[in-house]
N, C-alpha and C positions, 0 to 999 in steps of 0.2 A: 327821445322816445322813453316814455315812462314804462318801466318794467315791473312785473310782479316780484315779490320776494324770492320766488322759486327760481326766476331767471337772473335776478339782480345779484344773487350770491356768486355768480360766475363773472361779474363785471371785473375787468382787470385794467383799471386806469391808473396803474402805479408807474411812477418814474423809475428810471434805472437805479437811482440812489435808494429809493424805497424798497425795490426788489432786493437789492444787495443787503440792506439792513435786515430784511426778514429771513433771508435764506443763507447768508454767509455764516461760516464757522471759522472764526479767526484763528490763526496759528497760536498755539500755546507753547511758550518757551519751556524747554525741558530743563528740569533741575536734576543733575546727575547724582549728587549726594554720595560720591565715592563709589558708585556702582562700577563693576568690571565691564569689559568690552562686550561680553555676550549679552548682559542685561541692557547695556546702552544701545546696542543695535536693535533690540526689541522695543525699547522706549522710543527710539527714533522712528522705527517703522510705524508704530501706533500713532505717534504724533503727526507724521506726514500724512497718513491715511485719513485722519480726522479733519484735515483742512478742506473747506469748501469755499471756492472762490467763483462766484457767478461771472460768466463771461457773456459776450454779445450773443453767442449762439444759444446759451442756456436761457437767457432772457427772451429771445425770440421764440424758443420752443414753449416756454411757459405761456407766453401771450397767444401763440397759435393754438395750443391745447385748450386753454380756457375759452377761447373764441369758438372752437368746435363744440365744446360742451354746452356753452350758452345757447348756441343755435339749436342744439338738441333739446334743451329745456324749453325754449320759445316755441318750437314746433310741436311739442308734446303737451305741455301743461301751462301755457302762459295765462290763459283765462281761468278765472275762478270756477266757472261753470264746468269746464272740461276736467279740471282738477277734482272737484267735488264728485263729478260723475265717476271718475276713476276710483275714488275711495270705496264705492259700493260695487265695484266690478271685480270679478275673479281674474280678469285679464286686463288690468288697467292700461298697460302699455300697447294694447292692440296686437295685431298679427304681423306688422311689418317691423323690421329691424334695420338700423343703420349699420353699414360695414364696420367691423372692428378696426381699431387703429393699431397697426403693427409698428411699435416703436423699437427700431432696431439700430444696430451699430456694432462696431468691434467690441470685444470684451475689454472692459476697463476704460472706456471713453467717458463714462459719467452718466449713464442712463438711469441708474438707481438714484443718483443724486438729484436728477431732474424730478423723478417721481416723488421723492421725499420732500423736495422743495415745494412741489405743487401741493402736496398734502399739507405741509406746514402753512402755506398761504390760505388755502381754502378752509381747512378745519379751524384755523385761527379766527375766522370771521363767522362761525356758526351762530345762528340766532334762532328766534322763534317767530312763527307767523300765525295768523288766525284767518279763517274763512267762515262763511255763514254756517253756523251749527257746529263749528270745530274751532276751539280756542287753544292757544298754547302748544301748537305742533312744533316739535323740534326739527329744524332743518339740518340735514346731514349731507353736505355737498359731495362727499366722495367716500368710497370704500377703497382702502388700500390693503390688498391681500398679498401674501407671500407664500411660495411653494416650499420654503425652507421648513415649514411645519408639517408638510404633507400635501398630497394632491387630491385628497378626498374632498367632496363638496361640503361635508360637515366641518372639516378642518378649515376650509376657506371661507365659508359663509356664515356658519352658526353664530359666531361672535357678533356679526352685524345684524342678524335678524331675530335672534332669540334673547329676550330680556334677561332670562335666567343666566345665560352665559356672561352677561354684562354686569351681573351683580357681584359685589366684592366677595361675599361668602362663597358663591359658586366658583369664582376664579380660584379661590383657595382650595376648594375640593377638587377642582380639575387638576391643579398642580400636584395634589396628593394622590392622584390616580383614580379618583371616584367620579369621573366625568359622567354627565347625564347620558342616557342611551341615545345612540345615533338615530337621526331621522332618516326616513326613506328619501330617495332622490326626488320623486315627485312632490313630496311634502315640503322639503327644504326649498325647492325651486319655486313652489307656489308662495311660500312665506316670503322668500326673497323678492319676488315680483311685487307683492303687495306692500312689503315694508319699504322697498326702494321708492315706490310711488308715494306712499304716505309722507315720507321724510324728504321728498323731492331730491332723491339721490340720483343724479343724472350721469355720474361717472363711476365706473367700476374699474380700478386699475390693479394689475397683477404683476408682481415682480419675481425675480429669482427663478426664471423658467429653466435655467441650466440644471436645476435639480431633477427635472423630468426629461430634458432633452438628451441627457447622457445615457438613458436606458435603451435596451435593445428594441423595445416596442414604443420608442418615443414618438414616432410619427402618429400612430393611432391614438395613443394615450393623450398626447398633447392636444390633438385635434378634438378628441372627445371632451376634455375638460373645457377647452376654449368655446366650443359650440354650445355647451350647456350654459356657461356664463353669458355668452352672447345672447342666448334666448331669453334671459331674464327681462331685459328692457333698457337699463342704463347703457350709455355708450361704453363699450368695452375698450380699454387701453391695456395692451399687454406688451411687456418688455421681452424682446427675443434677440438672442445672438444670431449671427448669420447662419450658423449650422442648422438651427431650428427652422429658419426661413426656407432653406433649401429642402428640408424634409417636408415641410408643409406644401411646397410647390408640387410634390408628388401626389397630393390628395386630389379627389375628384373636383371637377370645375366648380360645382356649387359650393364646396368647402373653401376653395381658393377665393371665390367671390366674396364670401363672408369674412374671411380671415386675412387676406393678403391684398385686397384691392385698395387699401388706404394706408400705405406705408409712410412713416416719418423716419428719416435717417439722421442719426447724430454722428457727426464727423469728428475726427481727431483735430488737434491744433494744427495750423499751418506752420510752415518753417519760418515765415516772417511775421507771424501773427502777434500783435501787441499783447493779446490776452495770454499768450504763452509766457511772455516776459513777466507779466503781473503774477501769473501762477508760480513761476520759479522764484520770484521775490518772496511770495508768501511762504513757500516751502522753506526757503532759507531762514526765515524768521523763527522756525521751530528750534534750530540749533545754530545760530550765527557764528558761534565760536568753533563749530565743527565744519559746517558747510561754508567753505570760503570761495566757492566758484563765483564767477561774475554772471548774473542772469542775462544781462544784455549781450555781453561779449561772447559767452559760451552757448547761447541759445541755439545757434545753428548746429553745433556739434551734438547737443542733447537731443535735438529733433532727429538727426540722422541715426542716433542710437535707439530711439524710442518710437519713431513714426508719429510723435506728438500725442501719444496715448497716456493719459494720466496715470493709470496703474503701472505702466512700464517705467514712467519717470520716477515714481516712488521706489519701485523695486531696484532701479538702476542706482539711485542715490544710497539706498541701504546696502546694496552690494559694494558700492564704492567705499562706504565707511568700513565694511568688513575687510576689504582689501587694504585700506589705509591703516588698519589696526594689526596687520600681520607683522612679523618680526622685521625690523628695519623701517617700518612706517611711522609717520608722525601723528596718525590719528586724525588728520585733516583731509577734507574732501575738496580738492580742486579739480580742474579739468583733466589733469594728468591721471589722477586716481579714477575719475569717471571713465576715461579711455581704457585704463587697465581693467576696470570692472566689466566693461562691455566685452572684452576679449576673454574674461575669466569663465570658469565653470559655473560660477554663481548666477550668471546671466545667460547661460547657454540656450535654454529654452526660449527666452525672449529674443535672443539674437537671431535664432532661426526664423521666428515669426517676422521680425522686422525685415530681414533680408528677403523673405518671400513677399512681403507687402510692397517693398520697393521694386522688386522684379515685376510683380503684377502691375504696378503703376506704370512702368516703362513699356512692358510688352503687351499690356491689355489682354493678357491671357490668365485664366484661373489656374493656380497651382494647388490651392487648398480651399475647400468649401467653407471652412470655418473662418477664413480670412478674405472671402470674396463676397461682396454684397449681392444678395439674390435678386435685387431690383436694378442692377446695372452698376455703373461706376460710382464710387464715392466722390469723385472729382466733380465739383459743381460746374466746372467749365467744359466737361466732356459729356457727350450724349451718345447713347447707343443707337440713336435714330439719325445719324449723320447722313446716311445715304437717302433716307426718306426726305430729309430737309433739302438735299440737293435737287431731288426730283420735283418737289413742290416749288422751289425757287425757279427751276427751269420752266415749269408750266406757267408760273406767273409772268415770267419774262416773255414767253410766247404770246400770252394774252395781251400784255402791254404792247408788244410789237404789232399785233393785229389791230388794236385800237388806234395805234399811231398811224398805221397804213391807211385805215379807213378815213382818217381826218385829212389826208394829203390830197393835193390836186393831182390830176393825171401826170403832169410833168414831174412833180415831186415824188409820186409813187414810182415812176419809172427810174428816177435817180436812186431811190431807196432800194429797189430791187437789184440795181446794178452793183451795189456795195455788199449785198448779202452773199454769204458763202454758198457756192454752187456744188452740187454733187458731181463727182468725177464722171466724165463721159466715157472713160476707158475702163470703168469697173468691170470685172469679170462676172459673167452670169453665175448665179448660185448653182452648186452641184450637190447632189445627194448621193452619199455613198452607202451602199447596203453592206452591212456586216454579217458575216456568217454566224449562225446560231451555234451555240455550244461553247465549250470551254476553250478559251484562247491560249495558244502556246506562246512562248517567247518569240519564236520566229514569226508568228502571225502579227504580233504587236510591232515588231521591227519593220515588217513589210508594210503594214498600214501606215506607220509613221513616215516611211519613205514616200508613199503615195500622197499623203497630205502635204508634205514639204514642197511638192511640185506646184501646189496651188496657193501657197502662202507667200 
């Protein structure tokens, strides 16, 4: 299938090795240079956090997301005629909008790394295209916005749609506090819609939503920002922690349809996951003279201490180094120091979260909204529609039995009926008990229980 440049920019025919080369951030070995323990722990933390090791889940997510965006581009602007028509329209994207992608997962599993990797791949291939009457149009595959700078539409969109803000001199003036006057909301949304169409920007991604989800009015404010961005036209991909997902579930049905009907969940490492071993080996390379644990042998213990969450793994290793540097310690991080760090005050907050996560995994009951997926279990092997599946399977079996019986001869049908379970002929007739209206006393409940026991 021959695609236009607008759709082809989202083609993702990269091998695993090619993806790894494009998005990996290899570990950089730390040079201590006589620094004291406090400086060393900071250097270690920064070095560990900078490591990006793509795993099978991350690659699958990148392929899935680019496929969804390419479908959006093909359905909206594949033909030159429809694209040119949109250039002269005030509403080039039309009136219908695809549901936003809610990219969710536990804090620290690597959602931001996925968005940054996606941006690095797509923006690294930006090119120009020409259509009849319009030459040298710059393609801009993706907008990546962050709420760390603020949640106003001018702060989120202006740099993507206003050439003045993209000018080097203007950026300098903005940093000096003399930023251009803010545009009105209708104006910036209109400019965003037309600019995204002109540059074939079919993906608008937004990160760092915890900056807004922590406020008292997070529900309404987050929904307002998301719905305005959703209305522009590009496919909206927003990164949300579980707590924000639960808050958005309290919105009206029409908002939930737009914002929550297309979730993608990023999960932690599994306990036996080979990718976890690879990740631990990469972290160890940051300071192999300090981090002396065995990634393969100690993987199970580290998983139990962190639930396989990247951020908690880094924080656990940093805490273990601080414990190892206490009086009497050798300054080396083996599994013994990791165990001590897990029990220490340095890891207390994470330890509480990990214990809640494991209890929820076993009990299937929510203890904390921030640690419970709003779309059901994170376990891919578990479904919250188990009972519905049983009902469907039972119905299909009855249908198959009916088809089988119809294909039998009279004698075979008689034999078939003979082996089917029969209802008991001694079943007691159903009885209806009328309960007295009004507030029931303890004595009423005990008396009613005694009556029911006679018929059970």
